[in-house]
N, C-alpha and C positions, 0 to 999 in steps of 0.2 A: 360633380355630381351635387343635385336639388336635393335640401334638407328637407326632411317632412315635417309633415304640421303633425304631432303627437299628442292630440287631447282628447281626451275621451270624452264624451259631451252626448245626452242622448236627449232626445226629443217625442214625443206623442201623437199623434196621426190624428186630426180632429175628426170627428163624424165627415164631412164634408171634405175630406182627405187634405186638410193644411197641415205643414209641418212650420214649426217658429225652428231656424236655423238660429242654433247657439251664439251670444251676440259675441264668444271668444272667437268662433271660429269667423264671423261675419266680418269683424276688426282685422284678422290676420289675411284674411283673402280680397279683403276691401269690398265685400257685397252692400250695395246700399240700397234703398227705401228707394224702390223705382227700376229698379236692377232687372235686365231680363236673366236668365237661368237656363242653360239645356240638359236634361238626363239623356242619360245611357244605360240602360241596363246591360252589364255584362253576363255572356251567362254562367259565371261562375257565383251569380248573383248578388257582387258589387254595384253598387248605383256610382255613377261618377256624376257630378256635376260637374259643368262650367260656364263661366260667365259665355253672353254672346257679345262677339268683337264688333264694334260698331267702326267704320272710318266713314271719312267726309264724302267717300265718292258711292258711297251706299245709298246718299240722300240727294245725290245731284238728279234732276229734272224732278222733282219731287211737288216742287212747290211751282210748277209750269203755270199759268193760265192761259189755256186752248182761246177762250174769249177778249183779253185783253192783252195789250199790249207790254211787252217786259217793265218792269219798274226800275227806275232809275237810281244808282248809285243816294241822290240823295234824295229821292220818294222814300228808297228806304232806310234811310235813316230819320226821316225826317216818322214814317209808322212807329221806329222802334220808341221814338222819345216820347211819342205821341201814347202809346201802351206803358211806357216806364210812369208816365205823370196821372194816367191815370190807375193804374194801380198802386200807386203810391196815397190818394187819396179813400 
């Protein structure tokens, strides 16, 4: 049986419809900046919030370059190293 998270935190909805999830809940649920969340409104008025689950399979083929030949591993490593060096300066 799963243990329930029983913390009573409240948040205020801004004029833009934004809500800040209290820090204690973010920490307990492992929610970080940039995470995507799914919201589901149940008929009983409860709102369920779930993190979007990602897998490597979802990204397969996303970076396909139709106009160029696929990059070799060596070329990928070189591009990554170049990006890292540029970000450090």
